[in-house]
N, C-alpha and C positions, 0 to 999 in steps of 0.2 A: 411961674414955679421955681419954686427953690432947687440948689443944687442936690440937697438930701433927696428930695422927692423922685428926682431923674436916678440916681444910683438905687435909690430901693425899689424902682419899680421893677415886678417880675414880669420877664418877657412872655410874649403871650403865646400859648401852645397852638402850634400848626396842626392842621390836619393832617392824618397819616394816609387817608385815602383808603378806597375800598380795598376788602380783599379778595381780590380778583384775581385768578390764575393769568400766568402768560399768554397762554395760547387763547383762551376767551377773551382776554384785553386786545391780542392782536385780531379775533374776528368781529370783535365789538358788539358781543352778547355777555349778560350777566351769569356768574357763575351759579350751579344750583346744586347743593348739598341736602343729599338725601340723608336719612336716620341712623343708617348702616354703613355710610360712605368712608368713615374714618379718617374724616378730613380731607378726603380725596375728591374732586369736582366731579359730579355725575356725568357731565359733559365730556371730560375728559377719559373717562371710563368706557364711555362708550365708544368714544374715538378709537380706544386702545393707545393711548398716548401715556406719557408721564405727566402727572399734574406738578407743575413749578409755581408755587406761590413768591414773589418779591419779597426779598426781605425787606423790613420796614427800614427807612434810613434812619440812622444814628447819629451821635455826635462822633463815632468813629470813624464813619466814612468820609466825613471832610479833611480828618487827619490822614487817611490812607490816600486821598488822591494826592495830598499835599508828599509824598513819599517819591524819593527820587528811584530812577531805575534799578540803581546797585542795591537799595534797601529793598526793593521790591524781589530782585532777583536771590537776594541774602534769604527771603523769607520762603521763597519757592525752593531753595536748598533744604532750610530746616524741614518743610513739608515732604520732600523726597526722602530725606534720610528717615523719617520717621515711619511713612509708609514701606522702606525698605526693611526696617527692622520689624514691624508687624509682619510683614510677608515673611521673614526669615523665622520668625517664632512660630508662625502657623505651619512653615513647611518641618520646622524641628518636631513638633508635636506631633505631626502627620506621620513622622517616617516611623516605620515598625522597627527597623533593628538598623542600628547604627555603629560600624566599626572605627577604631581608631584613625585609620588610614583614610575612610570614606567621609570622617568629618575634616579631617585636613584638607581632602581634596574639595569637599563641598565649602568650605571656608575661603579657600582660593578662590573659587571660582566667584564666589558674590563678593568678595573684595575687588577684584578686577572690574565686575560689572559696576559695584558701587561708586569705583574710582572713576569709571568712564560717565556714570551720571553725573557726578559730583561736577564735572567738568564740561557737561554739557545742560546746563539749566534749563535753558529755553526749551530744548528737545524733551527735557524729564517734566517741564511743565504741561508741555501739551500732552504727554503721556499719562500725568496725573489727572488731567481732567476728565479723563476717561474712566470708566470702570475699574474697580481696583483688580479685577480679576485679569484685567487686561493690560495691566501696567508693567509688569516684569515679563518679558519674553521668554526668559530662561529661568523663571523663579523657583520651579520644581525640578530641576535638573538634578539636585543632591538628592533628591528623593529615589530619583530612577535609577541610580547605581546600586541601592540597595535593596529594591524590592526582589522578591525571588519569582515572581512569576515571570510569565512571558512579555518582557518589555521589549522597546526599541534597543535598548545596548544590549541586551541580551542576545538579540537576533544579530547585531553589528558584531558581537564575539564570537558565536557560532559561525557567522560568514568566514571571519578571520581564520579560526582555527580549522574550518573546512578546508582552508587553502594549504595549512601545513599540514606535513607528514605526523604520523601518530607521535604520541608521548614519548615513547621508548625512543625512536629514532632522533627525535629533537635531542633528548638526553644525552644519546651517544653523540650526536654532532658537537654539542656545545662541550662535552667532555673533553675536547682536545684543547688547543691552543686559543683561549680567549683573552691573552693579556690586552688586546686590543679594546676591548670592553673596560678593563680596569683603567687603562690610560684614559680613556674618553672621559669616565667620572673624575680622574684626577686631573687632567685638563679643564673640565667645565667648572668642577665645584670645589678645587683644592684637594692637597693631599690629607688634610685632618676631616673632611668630610666623610661620614659614614654611607656606605653603599652596600649591596649586594653583589656579588659576584654571577655571572650568566646562569650557571647550575641553580644556585639559588633562586633568583629571579624566575627563572622557568619554573621551578616547582611551586613557589606562592603565588603565580599568576597564572597559570595555565589554565585552571578550570574555574577560579573566580575571579580573574582579574577584569578591569575595565577595560573598556576600547583601546585607550591610549595604551595601557600595559601591554595588551596583546599584540598593538600595533608595532611595540618594540620587539616582540617575540618574531613578529611576521619580517621586519627590518633585518634583524641580527640574523637570520636564516638565508636571507637573501644574500649577505654578506657573505657566509660561509659558504654558500652554493652559487659561487660567483659564474659558474656557466649557465644557470637558470635566474640570475638576478633579475632581469627585465620580464620573468614572468611573476615574481613574487613582490618586488618593491612598488611597481604601480597601484599593487593592493590599497597598500596603506595610502598612498595618494587619494585613490579615489573612495576608498570607504571611509577613513579617519580624518585625515587633514583636509578633504573638501568640505567636511562636516563642519560649520563653523560654530556648531555646540560643542566641538571638541576641541577644534585647533584654536579658537579665541580664549584659551586659557592658558596659566601659565605653565601646566603641564603639556598641554596641546603644542606651544611654542618649544619646550625643550625637546617633545618627540620631533619636531620640525628639525631643529638644530641636529639631532642626533640621524635623522633620514637623510640629510644634505649630507652629512660626513660620509654615510655608507655610500651613497652615490659617488662620491671622490673616490672612495678606496676599491670601487669596482671600475674605475675607470670611465665615468658619465659624467664630465664636471658640467656637461649643458644642463642637465636634469637637476644636477646639485644646485646650479642657479636658480634656476625656475623654483624650486622647493625653497631654497634660503630667500627668494625674492618674495615667494607668497607668506612667510613666517614673519620678514621684516614691516610687510605692508600690514599684516595682523596686529603687529607689536605698536605701531602707529595709530592704529585705530584705537586699540586699547590705553592708549596714552602711556606706553611703558617708556619711550624716548623721554618722558617728562619726570618719573617717577621711578625709574629703575633701582635708584639710590637706597629705596625702601628697605631693602632685603638682599642678602645674599644670592638668592637665587632669581630674582628678578635683574640683579645686574649681572648675573654669569648669562641669563638668556639674551640680554639687550647687546651684550658685547661680543657675544660669540655670533649673533645673528650679524651685527654691525661688521666685524672683520672679516667675518665669510663672505659679506657682500663688497666688499673692497678687494677682497684678493681674486676670487671670482670675476668682477668686474675686469679686475686688470689682465686676467689670464684670458678671458675672452674677449676684450675691446669694448666692452660695453657700459652706459652711463650706469652711475651708481645710483639708489636707491631714495637715498635722505641727504638733505645737504647736513653740513658740519654745523652750522648756523641756526639751526633748528632744535637744538638742546643743548644744556648745559653739560661739559665734562667734569665727572667727579670721579676721583681718583679713590681706592678703597684706602681706609686707615690702617689696617692690618691686612697684607697681600697672604700671608699664612692662611687666611681663613675664606679666601676666594680663590679662582681657578685660574690659569693662565692667562686668561683672554681679558683678564681685568688688569694685569700688570701694566704700572705705566710705561712701559719702552713699547708693547704692544699698542697700547691706545694711540701714544703718538706716533708711530710709524703708520696707524690705520688713518690718522688725519693728514700726513703727507701722503699717502695714497691717494688721498683725495683731490690733491691739488695735482698730482700726477696725471690722474683721468682728467682731470679738467683740462689740463695741457692738452692731451692728445687727442681728448674729443671736442675740442675745440673747432669751430666751424671753419673759423680762420686761420687755422695751425698753431702750432706751438710757439711762443714768446720766448726767444733765447735769454733775455733778460729774468725774465722768471725761473726759467728752467736752472740757470745759475743760480739763483736765489733759495731754489728748492733743492739743489744739490749740497749748499753752504748748511742747510736746517738738517740734511740726511748724515752729512759729515759731523754737526754737532751731536745728533743723536747717537752716532758710532762712538764720539768719544766719551760719551756719558757712560758708557759700561767700562767692564776692566779688560785688560790685554787677554787674562783668563777666560773671561766669559766668551770671547771671539774664537777661542781654540777649539778645531774642528775634529781633532784627533782623536781616535776612538781608543780608549784605555782596553788593556789585556784583560785585568782583572775586575772589570765593572762588576757591580752588584746588580740586580733590579731596581731597587730604589735609585742609584746612580742612572741608571739607562734611562729613567723617565724624565729626570731633570737633563739629560746629554740630549733625547729626543727633541724635547720642546726647545732646548736653545737651539740646536741644528735648524729646526722649523722657523724660527724667527730669523735666524741668519738667512737663510734661504728666500724667506720672503721680503727681508730688506735687499738683499741683491737683486732678487728679480725686480723689484719698484724701482731701483737705481738704473738697472738696464733699460727697461722701458722708457725711463725719464729721458736717458740720452740717446735711445734707438733712432728717434726722427732723423738725427745728425750722423747716423752711421755712415750713409752712403751718399751725403754730401760733398760737392766739389770743394777741397780744402781751399777755399778763398781766403781764409782767416784761421789764425793759430787759434782760435776759439773753438772752432768747428773741429779743429784736430785735437783739441784736448777733449771733447766732449765724445769724439769717436774714441778715443783711447780710454775714456772713462766706461762706456758701454761697453768694450772688449774685455776690461780688467773686470768689471762686474759679473760678465759672464762666464770668465775662469773661476772666480769664485764661487759662484752660483754651480758651477759643474763640481765643485770639490764639496760642496755640501749635499748636492745630489748623489755624488759616490758614498760619501759616509752615511747617509739615511739609507741609500740600497745596501749596504754592507751588513756583514751578520755576526752576531756575538753569539758563542755556543750554539751553531746553527739555527740561530732564530734572527730573521730579519729586525733591523734596527726600528724601522718604520715600513708598513706593509700597505702603500697606498698607490695604486695603478696611476692614476692621474699625476702623481710625482715625475711619472716617467716623461710625460708631454712637457713638462718644466726642464728636464734635463736635454730632452730632445731640443727646444728652443734655445737653449743656452748653448749647445753644441751648433746649430746651423748659425748663429750670430756669429760665434769665434771664426766658423770657416768664412762667412759671409765678408766678416772685417778684414780677411787675408786676401780675398778676392777681387774685391773692389779697387777703385781708381785709388793710387796712392796708399792702398793697405800694407799693413805690416806683415813680413812672412810669417809663418806660423814657426813658433821655436819648439825644440825638442819636447819641452814640457808642455806647449799647448798639445802637440801631437799626442803625447800620452795622454794626457787628459781625454782626448776626442776618443783615442782608441780603447781607453777604459769603458769609455760610454757605450762604444759600439758594442763592445763585448758584454756590459750588462743589459743591453736592449736585446742582445741575440740570444741570452740566455733565458731571459724573462718570455721574449716571443716564443722560447718553445713551450712554454707552459699554454695547452690549449684555451684556457679561461682567459689570458690577458692579451686581448685583441688589441688593446690600445697600443702596447709595445710593440707588436708584430706592424703596426703601421707606421710607428715612428722610426723602428729599424730599416724598413724598407724604404722610406724618404729619404732617412739621412745616408743609408748606402747607395743610393742614386746619387746624392750630392756630392760624395766623398769620390766616386767613379770619376768625375770631372776634375775633382782635384788630383788624381792620379798622372792625369794628362796622359793616358794611355789610348790610343787610336783603334786598338783594338776592343776597349771596352767603350768608347765613347759611342759608339753606334747605336748600343742598347741603353743609354742613359738618356732622360728626356732633355730638353733645353727649357722645358718651363714645369717647374716644380711648384704647385699650390697647396699651402698648408692651411686647412681650417682655422679660423678665429687667429691667423697670424699674419698671413699674405703670399704674392706670389714672388717667385724667383725665376728671372728669366737669365738662363745661363748660356752663352754661344761662345768659340771658340776666336768669332772674330763679331768686331761691334756691329750689331744690327738694332733697327729701330723698334721701338716697343710695337709700332702698329703692325708690323712684319711677324713678331712674335704673337700679337693678339689672333691674326688672321690664321695662323697656323697652331693655334692652340690646341685644336680637336685632335691634332696628330701627335700630340706629346706627352700621352698618359703613360705612366708608370707601367712598364709591361708586369702581368701578373707573376710571371715566373722568373723575375728579375732577381731576386733574393735566392732562390734555390739555385740560379747558375752561379752566382757570384755569394756564398753564405759567408763568407770570413774578409769582407770588404772593409779596410782600413785604411789610414793614411800611409803606413809603411813608411819605406826611405823615399822620400820627395827631396831630389837633389834642388839646389838653387839653379843649375843650368838648365836642368829641364824646364825649371817654372820661367826661367827669362825666355827659352826659347819659346814657348808657345803660351801666352798669360791669358786665359780665359777672361772672358767679361761678364759682370754680375750687375745684374739690375733688381732692385729688390723694391716691388708696389706696396705700400703698406700704409700706415700700421692699420692690423687687422682688416684687409681688405680681401675680401674674396667673393668671386663671380658665384653665388648659387644660384642656378635656376628654380627661384622660388615665387616667380610673379602669380601666375596663375594659383600658386596655392595659396596665396593671399586674396584672391578675389573670389574663389569659387570652391565649396565643399565638394568633395569627392572626386577631385580631379586627379588626387596624387594617388600613384598605385599605393597598393596595400604595402607591397615589398618596401617601400621606401619609406612609409609609416610616418612621413612628416616629423619624425623624433629621430632623425639621424644624429647620433653623439659620435664623439672621437673613437669610441672602441668599435666602430663600424668601419666600412669601407670609405677611405676619403674620396675615394672618386665619385660617391653617390652625392656628394656636397655641391659637384659641379658638371658632372655628365649624367647626371639623371633623365629618363626616359618620358619626362612629363610631356605631354601632348597639348 
């Protein structure tokens, strides 16, 4: 046979097989088609199942099998995007009324879920294999916000409004000092971003707002009514933020950021930590840590959650939520268009704070060489800012615009010195066997002094208005005072200078004034514990009997103070007898260091032992194992604004 005949031969057509559905083929029976079956197998119709006829194998099937996994995933992603667009078009055509703000909210919600789907192609492929009606779990949520009937969202809004007082009472409450609301918007979104003041926001959203917007109102009222904050703030947690339908959107994350800030303002940093941790966990599920740079709002939400997580982890001595290696750090090109959380200084400080937490939380303990490396980088970060930027003095004729910049600058400085103090805190009470340990101790004390100066500046008033009204800030100033006193009482410690004594006395006075406010319970606890510690510094035998020898501070550590050196086992054995007397501050309301003479100090020097960092023996074992064993008064949600003795001397059986 010639070569020409071989090439011109037409390949034999293969038999395509019988037209038998999959179910009949599995049962090894022949399909039966009736005259009115419309192409459906009569046997399948009788069984009540869907008739699936295998597609004839064509030339494209062979090429389909030769595709790589990457090519198949790309095809699936294209299919998912097309289905998502179809669902969006159907939802938009079905919506009876669409306002401008609702359209933006719906678009943000769909974009968030579409972005999540694109980064999980295999999961999307499994969902796409089902019916199209089950593909998108939240596909119709942009319709729910616009329906005028009794919907689920309307019921949630009614539940939130039922917890609030009347509209007139809210309007009267929000007509007062609401500059904290303005500062939060400037801090989060930047000075150039447009926003509504709180009365305007109330007027627009009280009757027609979404659950997220009404959640802002409940959280804001809880901040203004701090005495009943524990009654209003949990409603937002349980009704709005616990619902992933609302919380897993960009607007929901911003509400989480706002709600955590309110918890800090009312003196509940533990609840702020839980709220912020919930938000940053949702942000990771939404893949926000990888695409936050797509828009200024995404960037504001991500960096505020990130920096809040780092600050609260240091404050409470807990591990952070996400490693810095899990995302790429992208700085904003134009800082005038973004909030303070996206500034390079704040981001770099947050990254260094992560390394400080790693050292403190290390199971093997901090490594001194790593601490020195981190301290060098902190010093380099400080040198990157001008000398004027580090000025903490309050100008007498400051305008409101200048106060916003000054307030944020003081907050950044306080976070810087708090981070540096905690970096060197493990070596504060170490035996000075090396000059390096002495240097680390001095750095911790100097940083505590600088932290106290920023605390006093933030707690000062301009035109009878506080510069920064945040109750959790009092705990930061209290800890700085404790570190300063501890550094002077430990072995080899340097006696307090007159300037140091003046700083501590000013802090005591500020805490005492704030403790007089019936809604500032955190300041009352800080003042009581600091006063007990300062009595020992007085070395007055008439007061030493009333002062405890064991002072335990939640989320900080335990101080053992005695006039003579005792073993820690003895102190631990008698710890139940050394609680702070409840009437202690009433008997000694104006406790301060006053005049401490060196001769008195040398005559009887107390010995202090610090057990930390962040170690406190809270009796929570049974609460971890069983439900219902914790007394209702204890609440399992004890925070720093409650009695500190409940952390350690609870009546849990």
